[in-house]
C-alpha positions in Angstrom: 78.9 118.5 75.0 78.4 114.9 76.3 78.9 114.5 80.0 80.7 111.5 81.2 78.9 109.6 83.9 81.0 108.7 86.9 79.4 106.3 89.4 81.0 106.0 92.9 80.4 102.7 94.8 80.1 103.2 98.5 80.6 100.1 100.7 80.0 99.7 104.4 82.9 101.2 106.4 83.6 103.8 103.7 85.8 106.8 104.5 83.5 109.9 104.1 86.3 112.2 102.9 87.4 109.9 100.1 83.8 109.2 99.1 83.3 112.9 98.4 86.5 113.4 96.3 85.1 112.4 92.9 82.1 114.7 93.2 84.2 117.6 94.5 87.0 117.4 91.9 85.2 116.1 88.8 82.2 118.3 89.7 84.4 121.3 89.3 85.3 120.4 85.7 82.9 122.8 83.9 80.1 120.3 83.7 82.1 117.6 81.9 81.2 114.9 84.4 78.0 113.8 86.1 78.9 112.1 89.4 76.4 109.6 91.0 76.9 107.6 94.2 75.5 104.2 94.7 75.5 101.3 97.1 75.3 97.5 96.5 71.6 97.5 97.5 70.5 101.1 97.3 70.3 101.4 101.1 72.2 103.8 103.4 75.8 102.9 104.0 77.6 102.9 107.3 80.8 104.9 107.3 83.9 104.5 109.5 82.8 107.7 111.2 79.9 108.3 113.6 77.4 108.8 110.9 76.0 107.0 107.9 75.2 108.2 104.4 72.1 107.9 102.3 72.7 107.3 98.6 70.3 108.0 95.8 71.1 105.0 93.6 71.4 101.2 93.8 73.8 99.0 91.9 72.0 99.4 88.6 73.7 102.8 88.2 77.0 100.9 87.7 75.6 99.6 84.4 75.3 103.2 83.1 78.8 104.3 84.1 81.6 105.5 81.8 83.8 105.5 84.9 83.4 103.6 88.1 85.1 104.7 91.3 85.5 102.3 94.3 85.7 104.4 97.4 87.9 103.1 100.2 86.9 101.3 103.4 88.5 101.1 106.8 91.0 98.3 107.1 88.7 96.3 109.5 86.4 95.8 106.5 89.1 94.4 104.2 89.0 90.7 103.1 90.6 88.5 100.6 87.2 87.7 99.1 84.3 89.9 98.2 80.7 89.3 99.2 78.2 88.0 96.7 76.3 91.3 96.6 79.5 93.2 95.8 80.4 90.7 93.1 77.0 91.0 91.6 77.3 94.8 91.6 80.7 94.7 89.9 79.3 92.3 87.3 76.9 95.1 86.2 79.9 97.2 85.0 80.0 97.2 81.2 83.2 95.9 79.5 85.7 98.7 78.7 84.4 100.9 81.5 87.2 102.8 83.3 87.5 101.6 86.8 89.2 103.6 89.5 90.0 102.8 93.1 91.0 105.1 95.9 93.2 103.9 98.7 91.9 100.5 100.0 89.4 100.3 97.2 92.2 98.4 95.4 91.5 95.5 97.8 88.0 95.2 96.4 89.2 95.1 92.8 92.0 92.6 93.6 89.7 90.3 95.6 87.4 90.2 92.6 90.4 89.1 90.4 90.3 92.3 88.3 93.9 93.3 89.0 95.6 90.0 88.4 98.7 90.5 86.3 98.3 94.3 86.5 100.3 97.0 88.1 98.5 98.8 91.0 99.0 100.7 94.2 97.3 101.3 97.5 98.0 103.0 100.9 101.6 102.3 102.0 100.4 101.2 105.5 98.5 98.2 104.0 100.9 97.4 101.2 102.5 94.3 102.9 99.0 93.0 103.7 98.0 93.5 100.1 101.0 91.6 98.8 100.3 88.7 101.0 96.6 88.6 100.0 97.0 89.2 96.3 100.4 87.9 95.1 99.2 88.0 91.4 99.0 91.8 91.5 102.2 93.8 90.7 101.9 96.2 93.6 103.9 99.5 93.5 103.5 101.1 96.9 105.9 104.0 96.1 103.6 106.0 93.8 100.6 108.2 94.3 98.6 106.5 91.6 98.9 103.9 88.7 97.1 104.2 85.4 97.0 100.7 83.9 94.1 101.3 81.6 91.2 100.6 82.1 92.1 100.2 85.8 93.5 103.2 87.8 94.5 102.7 91.4 95.6 105.4 93.9 97.3 105.5 97.3 95.8 106.8 100.5 93.3 109.6 101.2 94.3 112.7 99.3 95.8 110.7 96.4 92.1 110.4 95.4 92.4 114.1 94.5 95.6 113.3 92.4 93.9 110.6 90.4 90.8 112.6 89.8 92.9 115.5 88.5 94.7 112.9 86.3 91.4 111.8 84.9 90.5 115.4 84.0 93.9 116.0 82.5 93.8 112.8 80.5 90.3 113.5 79.2 90.4 117.2 78.6 94.0 118.4 78.9 96.1 120.2 81.5 94.4 123.6 81.1 91.1 122.3 82.5 92.9 120.2 85.1 94.8 123.2 86.4 91.6 125.2 86.5 89.9 122.5 88.6 92.9 122.4 90.9 92.8 126.2 91.5 89.1 126.1 92.2 89.6 123.3 94.8 92.7 125.0 96.2 94.9 121.9 95.6 98.2 121.4 93.7 97.6 120.3 90.1 100.5 117.8 90.4 102.3 116.6 93.5 106.0 115.9 93.5 107.4 112.5 94.6 105.5 109.4 95.7 104.3 107.8 98.9 107.8 107.5 100.3 107.6 111.1 101.5 104.6 110.3 103.7 105.9 107.2 105.3 106.6 107.6 109.0 110.2 108.4 109.7 112.3 110.1 112.4 111.6 113.8 112.8 114.5 115.9 111.5 116.7 117.4 114.1 115.6 120.9 115.3 117.1 123.6 113.3 117.8 121.4 110.3 117.8 123.4 107.1 115.2 122.7 104.5 116.0 122.0 100.8 112.8 123.8 99.7 114.6 127.0 98.6 117.0 125.0 96.5 114.2 123.0 94.9 112.6 126.3 93.9 116.0 127.6 92.6 116.5 124.4 90.6 113.0 124.6 89.0 114.0 127.9 87.5 117.1 126.3 85.9 115.9 123.0 84.6 117.5 123.8 81.3 121.0 123.8 82.9 123.1 120.7 83.6 122.5 120.8 87.4 124.6 118.5 89.5 124.5 117.4 93.2 127.4 119.8 93.8 125.4 122.6 92.3 122.4 121.9 94.5 124.3 121.3 97.7 126.4 124.4 97.0 123.2 126.5 96.7 121.9 125.0 99.9 125.3 125.6 101.6 125.5 122.0 102.8 127.8 119.1 102.1 126.7 116.8 99.3 126.1 114.0 101.7 124.0 116.1 104.1 122.0 117.7 101.3 121.2 114.3 99.7 120.0 112.9 103.0 117.8 115.8 103.9 116.5 116.1 100.3 115.4 112.4 100.4 113.8 112.9 103.9 111.7 115.8 102.6 110.8 114.6 99.1 111.1 110.9 99.2 113.4 110.9 96.1 117.1 111.4 95.5 118.0 114.8 94.0 118.8 113.1 90.7 115.5 111.3 90.4 113.7 114.4 91.4 115.4 116.5 88.7 114.4 113.9 86.1 110.8 113.9 87.4 110.6 117.7 87.2 112.1 117.7 83.7 109.5 115.1 82.5 106.7 117.2 84.1 107.9 120.3 82.3 108.3 118.4 79.0 104.8 117.1 79.3 103.5 120.6 79.7 105.3 121.8 76.7 104.2 118.8 74.6 100.6 119.7 75.5 100.8 123.5 75.2 103.3 124.2 72.4 104.3 123.1 68.9 108.0 122.9 69.7 109.9 119.9 68.4 110.9 117.1 70.7 114.6 118.2 70.4 113.6 121.8 71.2 111.6 120.7 74.3 114.5 118.5 75.4 116.8 121.5 75.4 114.4 123.6 77.3 113.9 121.1 80.1 117.5 120.0 80.5 117.7 116.7 78.6 120.8 116.5 76.4 118.9 115.1 73.4 115.5 114.3 72.1 116.5 110.6 72.5 117.1 111.2 76.2 113.6 112.9 76.5 112.0 110.0 74.7 113.7 107.4 77.1 112.7 109.3 80.3 109.1 110.0 79.1 108.6 106.4 78.2 110.1 105.2 81.5 107.8 107.6 83.4 104.4 107.1 81.6 105.0 104.4 79.0 104.5 106.5 75.8 106.5 108.4 73.3 106.5 112.2 73.0 104.5 112.0 69.8 101.9 109.7 71.3 101.6 111.9 74.3 101.2 115.0 72.2 98.5 113.4 70.0 96.5 112.5 73.1 96.7 115.7 75.0 96.8 118.3 72.3 93.6 116.6 70.9 92.1 116.9 74.4 93.2 120.5 74.6 
């Protein structure tokens, strides 16, 4: 079994937590990945904490990578241009190499001109700054990660876990990705996008949660659930339920239901030989055509293309 080489580039001001995510997540994938860490000159790197890190490799490691990960740096280190040594390091990456950024790592890729005309994301707190600096990039600050092959960008901090699990899932299927998630005690897939983490007023004391209703709905995705059904289960008015649901999840109930149905459909496409129409019925889409439309809107591929990719990986 060939191991894919993943090289993580650590720059001055790097966040230690995010720097360690690729090694921790990909390193739990049954030996499928070899993770190396490098700097632009092979020397120790200053972090944004009260310690530095010593790396084992210089920029030459980037030329051997199948996947490169740009670890994030503190906002004080962000600039609209990259230094000559960083540009020289990025130039060593072979054409066609998968390139991933975590959080503010997207600034490095954008400053190097690699994201021009592409869809990308970064941490919601620096989204406005990113747009001003890089107007040629199609920034989507509402998602946890974007896969615009060969460039993958993720939002803040723990979304580095999400994108690494996505890589495992894309390369080797959901079974291994779920196993990695269990080993690392993290969810294999997080609901919603960044909106649920944006600062907002604290709900009033004693406000009821919609969590129980979400769990109830997940057991009935094959049924034609309406807002009235959901709010009735939660014993709230439809208006109150919709507001609290959005506060907790960052999505409307309708969008959340579609998202969950797509997630369930993806699992069945990967793990079963059911037809598209059969899967549509099991997850609550009226027809196979509806499933095709929603899957294409979510991830840009047809059910058949998705099945070919992930059943092959499985």
